[in-house]
C-alpha positions as CSV (number, residue, x, y, z in Angstrom):
1,M,32.1,-23.6,1.2
2,D,34.6,-24.9,-1.6
3,G,33.5,-27.0,-4.5
4,N,34.4,-30.2,-3.4
5,R,31.7,-30.1,-0.9
6,L,29.2,-30.1,-3.8
7,S,30.8,-33.2,-5.6
8,S,30.1,-37.0,-5.3
9,P,26.6,-37.3,-3.9
10,T,26.4,-40.2,-1.3
11,P,23.3,-42.6,-1.8
12,F,20.4,-41.9,0.4
13,T,19.5,-44.2,3.0
14,P,16.6,-44.3,5.5
15,P,17.3,-44.1,9.2
16,T,17.6,-47.5,10.5
17,T,18.1,-46.8,14.3
18,E,16.7,-44.4,16.9
19,E,19.9,-42.3,17.2
20,D,19.4,-41.9,13.2
21,R,15.8,-40.6,13.6
22,L,16.9,-38.2,16.2
23,S,19.7,-36.9,13.8
24,W,17.0,-36.4,10.7
25,L,14.8,-34.6,13.2
26,R,17.8,-32.6,14.5
27,L,18.7,-31.7,10.6
28,I,15.1,-30.7,9.7
29,R,14.3,-28.8,12.8
30,S,17.8,-26.8,12.7
31,R,17.3,-23.0,11.2
32,R,16.7,-22.3,7.6
33,V,16.9,-26.3,7.1
34,G,14.2,-27.4,4.6
35,P,13.1,-30.4,2.8
36,A,15.1,-29.6,-0.4
37,T,18.1,-28.2,1.7
38,F,17.7,-31.6,3.7
39,H,18.1,-33.7,0.9
40,R,20.9,-31.6,-0.6
41,L,23.1,-31.8,2.5
42,M,22.3,-35.8,3.0
43,A,23.4,-36.3,-0.8
44,E,26.8,-34.0,0.2
45,H,27.3,-36.1,3.3
46,G,25.6,-39.0,3.3
47,S,24.0,-39.2,6.9
48,A,22.1,-36.8,9.0
49,E,24.9,-36.9,11.6
50,A,27.6,-36.0,9.0
51,A,25.6,-33.2,7.9
52,L,25.0,-31.8,11.5
53,A,28.7,-32.1,12.1
54,A,29.3,-30.1,8.6
55,L,26.5,-27.4,9.2
56,P,27.9,-25.2,11.2
57,A,31.5,-24.7,9.0
58,I,29.5,-24.6,5.9
59,A,27.2,-21.9,7.3
60,R,30.7,-19.9,8.5
61,D,32.2,-20.8,5.1
62,A,28.9,-19.1,4.0
63,G,29.3,-15.8,6.1
64,V,26.8,-16.9,8.5
65,P,28.8,-16.9,11.9
66,D,27.5,-18.6,15.2
67,Y,25.2,-20.9,13.5
68,H,24.0,-23.9,15.8
69,P,22.2,-26.6,14.7
70,C,18.9,-28.0,16.5
71,T,20.2,-29.7,19.6
72,P,19.8,-33.1,20.6
73,D,17.6,-31.8,23.6
74,D,15.3,-30.1,21.8
75,A,14.5,-32.8,19.1
76,R,14.4,-35.6,22.2
77,R,12.0,-33.0,23.5
78,E,9.7,-33.2,20.6
79,L,9.9,-37.0,20.3
80,D,8.7,-37.0,23.8
81,A,5.7,-34.8,23.2
82,G,4.7,-36.9,20.2
83,R,4.6,-39.8,22.1
84,K,2.7,-38.6,24.8
85,R,0.2,-37.3,22.1
86,G,-0.2,-40.4,20.6
87,A,1.6,-39.4,17.4
88,R,4.1,-41.4,15.4
89,L,7.1,-40.3,13.5
90,L,7.0,-41.6,10.0
91,A,10.2,-41.5,8.2
92,L,10.9,-41.4,4.4
93,G,11.8,-45.0,3.6
94,D,9.5,-46.4,6.3
95,D,7.2,-49.3,4.9
96,D,4.1,-46.7,6.3
97,Y,5.5,-43.7,4.7
98,P,3.1,-42.3,2.4
99,Q,4.6,-43.7,-1.5
100,A,2.9,-41.1,-3.6
101,L,4.4,-38.6,-1.2
102,A,8.0,-40.3,-1.1
103,A,7.9,-40.1,-5.1
104,L,8.1,-36.5,-5.2
105,S,11.0,-34.1,-5.4
106,D,12.3,-33.3,-2.0
107,P,9.7,-35.1,0.0
108,P,9.3,-34.1,3.6
109,P,12.1,-36.4,5.6
110,L,10.0,-36.6,8.5
111,L,5.9,-36.6,8.9
112,W,4.1,-36.3,12.2
113,A,1.1,-38.9,12.0
114,M,-1.9,-39.2,14.6
115,G,-4.4,-42.2,13.6
116,R,-4.6,-45.2,11.7
117,G,-1.4,-45.3,9.7
118,R,-2.0,-48.0,7.2
119,L,-4.4,-44.9,5.6
120,A,-0.9,-43.5,4.8
121,T,-0.3,-46.4,1.9
122,K,-3.8,-46.3,0.9
123,P,-4.4,-44.7,-3.0
124,A,-5.9,-41.5,-2.2
125,V,-7.6,-38.4,-4.0
126,A,-7.8,-35.1,-2.8
127,L,-11.3,-33.1,-2.4
128,V,-10.3,-29.1,-1.3
129,G,-12.6,-25.9,-2.1
130,A,-14.2,-22.6,-0.7
131,R,-14.2,-22.1,3.3
132,N,-17.8,-20.3,2.5
133,A,-19.1,-23.0,0.4
134,S,-22.4,-23.1,-0.9
135,S,-25.3,-25.4,0.1
136,L,-25.1,-27.4,-3.4
137,G,-21.2,-27.4,-3.1
138,L,-21.3,-29.0,0.3
139,R,-23.8,-31.8,-0.9
140,M,-21.7,-32.4,-4.1
141,T,-18.4,-32.7,-1.7
142,R,-20.2,-35.4,0.5
143,K,-21.5,-37.3,-2.6
144,L,-18.1,-37.5,-4.1
145,A,-16.4,-38.0,-0.6
146,E,-18.8,-41.2,0.1
147,G,-18.5,-42.5,-3.7
148,L,-14.7,-42.4,-3.7
149,G,-14.8,-44.1,-0.2
150,H,-16.9,-46.9,-1.8
151,H,-14.3,-47.2,-4.7
152,G,-11.7,-47.5,-2.2
153,F,-9.9,-44.4,-2.0
154,A,-9.1,-42.4,1.0
155,V,-10.0,-38.7,0.8
156,V,-7.4,-36.2,1.7
157,S,-8.1,-32.5,2.9
158,G,-7.1,-29.6,5.0
159,L,-9.4,-29.6,7.6
160,A,-10.8,-26.2,7.0
161,R,-14.1,-25.2,7.4
162,G,-16.4,-25.7,4.2
163,I,-15.4,-28.0,1.8
164,D,-12.6,-29.8,3.6
165,A,-14.5,-30.2,6.7
166,A,-17.5,-32.0,4.5
167,A,-15.1,-34.3,2.7
168,H,-13.6,-35.5,5.8
169,G,-17.1,-35.9,7.7
170,A,-18.5,-38.3,4.7
171,A,-15.3,-40.3,4.2
172,L,-14.9,-40.9,7.9
173,K,-16.0,-44.4,7.5
174,T,-14.1,-45.2,4.6
175,G,-10.8,-43.2,5.3
176,T,-9.6,-39.5,5.6
177,I,-6.5,-38.0,5.7
178,A,-6.3,-34.4,7.1
179,V,-3.1,-32.7,6.4
180,M,-2.2,-30.2,9.4
181,A,-0.9,-26.9,8.4
182,G,0.9,-26.1,11.9
183,G,1.9,-29.0,14.3
184,V,-0.4,-32.2,14.1
185,D,-1.5,-31.9,17.5
186,V,-2.9,-28.4,17.1
187,V,-6.2,-28.2,15.5
188,Y,-7.3,-24.9,13.1
189,P,-9.8,-23.4,12.8
190,P,-11.0,-24.3,16.6
191,E,-14.5,-25.0,15.5
192,N,-13.2,-28.2,13.8
193,E,-11.9,-29.8,17.3
194,V,-14.7,-32.7,17.3
195,L,-13.7,-33.6,13.5
196,A,-10.5,-34.0,14.4
197,A,-11.0,-36.1,17.1
198,A,-12.8,-38.1,15.2
199,I,-10.2,-38.3,12.4
200,A,-7.6,-39.0,14.7
201,D,-9.6,-41.9,16.0
202,Q,-11.0,-43.2,12.7
203,G,-8.9,-41.7,10.2
204,L,-5.5,-40.1,10.2
205,R,-3.7,-36.6,10.8
206,V,-0.2,-35.6,9.5
207,S,1.8,-32.9,9.2
208,E,5.7,-31.9,8.7
209,Q,5.7,-29.1,11.2
210,P,6.8,-29.6,14.9
211,L,4.5,-30.5,17.7
212,G,2.5,-27.7,19.1
213,L,3.5,-25.3,16.1
214,P,0.3,-22.9,15.8
215,P,-0.3,-22.4,11.9
216,R,0.8,-19.2,10.3
217,A,0.1,-17.7,6.7
218,R,3.1,-19.3,5.3
219,H,2.6,-22.9,6.6
220,F,-0.6,-23.1,4.2
221,P,1.1,-23.4,1.2
222,L,3.3,-26.1,2.5
223,R,0.2,-27.9,3.4
224,N,-1.5,-27.6,0.1
225,R,1.9,-29.3,-1.5
226,L,1.4,-32.3,0.7
227,I,-2.4,-32.5,-0.1
228,A,-1.6,-32.9,-3.7
229,G,1.6,-34.7,-3.2
230,L,-0.4,-37.5,-1.2
231,S,-3.1,-37.9,-3.8
232,H,-3.5,-39.4,-7.4
233,A,-5.7,-36.6,-8.2
234,V,-7.3,-33.2,-6.7
235,I,-10.7,-32.3,-7.2
236,V,-11.8,-28.8,-6.7
237,V,-15.2,-28.4,-5.9
238,E,-15.6,-24.5,-5.3
239,A,-12.9,-21.8,-5.1
240,A,-12.8,-18.0,-5.8
241,D,-9.8,-16.7,-8.2
242,G,-6.7,-16.3,-6.1
243,S,-7.9,-19.0,-3.4
244,G,-5.4,-21.3,-1.7
245,S,-7.3,-24.4,-3.2
246,L,-6.0,-23.1,-6.9
247,I,-2.5,-23.4,-5.3
248,T,-3.0,-27.0,-4.5
249,A,-4.7,-27.4,-7.9
250,R,-1.3,-26.0,-9.4
251,D,1.0,-28.1,-7.1
252,A,-1.0,-31.0,-8.2
253,L,-0.2,-30.0,-11.8
254,D,3.8,-29.7,-11.0
255,Q,3.7,-33.3,-9.4
256,G,2.1,-34.6,-12.5
257,R,-1.3,-35.5,-10.8
258,E,-4.8,-35.0,-12.3
259,V,-6.6,-31.8,-11.7
260,L,-10.5,-32.0,-11.8
261,A,-13.1,-29.3,-11.2
262,V,-16.7,-29.1,-10.5
263,P,-18.2,-26.5,-12.7
264,G,-20.5,-23.7,-11.2
265,H,-22.5,-21.0,-12.0
266,P,-20.9,-18.1,-13.7
267,M,-22.3,-15.4,-11.6
268,D,-21.2,-17.5,-8.3
269,A,-17.7,-15.8,-7.2
270,R,-16.9,-19.2,-5.4
271,A,-17.0,-20.8,-8.9
272,A,-14.8,-18.6,-10.8
273,G,-11.7,-20.5,-10.0
274,C,-13.4,-24.1,-10.7
275,N,-14.5,-22.7,-14.3
276,R,-11.0,-21.0,-15.1
277,L,-9.6,-24.5,-14.1
278,I,-11.9,-26.3,-16.5
279,R,-11.2,-23.4,-19.3
280,E,-7.6,-24.0,-18.9
281,G,-7.7,-27.8,-19.1
282,A,-9.1,-29.3,-16.2
283,R,-11.3,-32.3,-16.3
284,L,-14.8,-31.4,-15.8
285,I,-16.5,-33.5,-13.2
286,R,-20.3,-34.2,-12.6
287,G,-20.0,-37.2,-10.1
288,V,-17.6,-39.9,-9.0
289,D,-18.0,-41.7,-12.1
290,D,-16.4,-38.9,-13.7
291,V,-13.6,-39.2,-11.2
292,I,-12.9,-42.7,-11.7
293,E,-12.8,-42.6,-15.2
294,A,-10.5,-40.0,-15.4
295,L,-8.1,-41.6,-12.7
296,A,-8.7,-45.0,-15.0
297,E,-7.6,-43.1,-18.2
298,A,-4.5,-41.3,-16.6
299,V,-3.3,-45.1,-15.5
300,E,-4.1,-46.1,-19.0
301,G,-1.7,-43.1,-20.3
302,G,1.1,-43.9,-18.1
303,F,0.2,-41.7,-15.2
304,A,2.8,-41.7,-12.3
305,P,4.2,-39.2,-9.6
306,E,7.3,-38.0,-10.8
307,P,10.9,-39.7,-9.5
308,R,12.1,-38.0,-6.2
309,R,15.4,-36.7,-7.3
310,T,18.2,-34.5,-5.7
311,P,18.7,-31.5,-7.7
312,P,22.2,-32.0,-9.8
313,M,24.9,-29.5,-8.6
314,R,27.1,-28.8,-11.9
315,R,30.6,-28.0,-12.3
316,T,31.8,-25.9,-14.8
317,A,35.4,-25.5,-16.3
318,D,36.2,-22.3,-14.8
319,A,35.1,-23.5,-11.5
320,G,38.4,-22.9,-10.0
321,E,38.2,-19.2,-10.6
322,G,38.2,-16.7,-7.9
323,P,34.8,-15.9,-6.4
324,P,33.6,-12.1,-6.9
325,D,32.8,-9.6,-4.1
326,M,30.4,-11.6,-2.0
327,L,28.0,-8.7,-1.5
328,A,27.8,-7.8,-4.9
329,L,27.2,-11.3,-5.9
330,H,24.2,-11.7,-3.2
331,R,23.0,-8.5,-5.0
332,R,22.9,-10.0,-8.4
333,I,21.7,-13.4,-7.1
334,L,18.5,-11.5,-5.2
335,S,18.2,-9.2,-8.6
336,A,17.6,-12.4,-10.9
337,L,15.3,-14.0,-8.5
338,G,11.6,-13.1,-7.7
339,A,8.7,-14.4,-6.2
340,A,8.0,-17.2,-9.5
341,P,10.4,-20.0,-8.9
342,V,13.4,-20.6,-11.2
343,A,15.4,-23.4,-11.8
344,E,18.9,-23.3,-10.6
345,D,20.5,-24.2,-13.5
346,Q,18.9,-21.5,-15.3
347,L,20.0,-19.1,-12.5
348,L,23.6,-20.2,-13.3
349,R,23.3,-19.6,-16.8
350,D,21.5,-16.1,-16.4
351,L,24.4,-14.9,-14.0
352,G,27.3,-16.7,-16.1
353,L,29.0,-17.9,-13.3
354,P,29.9,-21.5,-12.2
355,A,28.3,-23.3,-9.5
356,A,31.2,-23.5,-7.2
357,T,30.9,-19.8,-7.2
358,I,27.2,-19.2,-6.8
359,A,26.6,-22.4,-4.4
360,P,28.2,-20.6,-1.4
361,A,26.4,-17.4,-1.8
362,L,23.0,-19.2,-2.3
363,L,23.5,-21.1,0.5
364,F,24.2,-17.9,2.7
365,L,20.8,-16.5,1.4
366,E,18.9,-19.9,2.1
367,L,20.2,-19.5,5.9
368,D,19.3,-15.8,6.1
369,G,15.9,-16.4,4.9
370,R,16.2,-14.5,1.6
371,V,16.3,-17.2,-0.7
372,Q,13.8,-20.4,-0.5
373,R,14.7,-23.3,-2.1
374,L,11.4,-25.1,-3.5
375,A,10.7,-28.7,-5.0
376,G,12.7,-30.2,-7.7
377,G,15.6,-27.5,-7.5
378,M,14.0,-24.2,-7.7
379,L,14.5,-21.2,-6.4
380,A,12.5,-18.1,-5.3
381,K,13.3,-15.0,-3.4
382,V,11.3,-14.7,0.0
């Protein structure tokens, strides 16, 4: 891939026809294309159709032979499966696409939704916590969920057992959104089948994953990012150190959301994560009034989700220099990256190489599954 393919981004436009939606679905379902790469390709080529046409050549130039995007037939099969299951495909830019989510950097281009779509545009607060929740934790969750519903908020959670299930159940009448780690039609854990059916009837289930996909471990951090992204604030009720709820809290902080936590007894391991969040600056929550007060203060202080942006692709004065040995460059990039995300601009500075040299190597490593492009132009080693 040459430097010219990285210049002059074309303005983003949402899909306007069924064929546009099919092209969007094909692009996001193509191998190694996630939301960040999707938006990058759209900025480069102006439409999903043009990006699909260019993708094999881009992959070939990056050293990935025999690359084939998702086929029209595969995309149509997914669309047909969604219709048969009563699901709707929400595209970024649609009126019923969640605005809080749309404001993120690199939001999901497409979401499958089952249930009352209007809930996706309602202001929301997330409730997350331990799967092996205590009796007090479950009572607190139900009290918060009911109170938030009374104040006009939808309650967002991940349909897990414990705190998640209690939050959804208590908010069914006022509005709840379940973010699925796998396909929107795949309920996990199976014990929540009845609750999931009730949410599809009275609330809303959403997922960025393909129909019928069973959830895997790698899907849950992606789900947690959506939970935080859909919400004005994330409340952690009970969470052990290192739990997935703390990942959701970290995502919320990264997205400019409020993080609130219910304190617990220092001898209870299920409270360790919440107590640590409070020690590190999270708002201590005793009841729903504390949540409403925190949200009001955030609004007065100028709270707003960060705007969606496409990571800039910088060109340097020496962009015309010949590239170094590609295998050696791959090794240098992988050595410079780790599990902790690094900004692409920082990687360029660390390596001392121009964007036009680094970009094809990065794309190769993305398509090869060794580098992951995250929200906000961040990169991490897989």
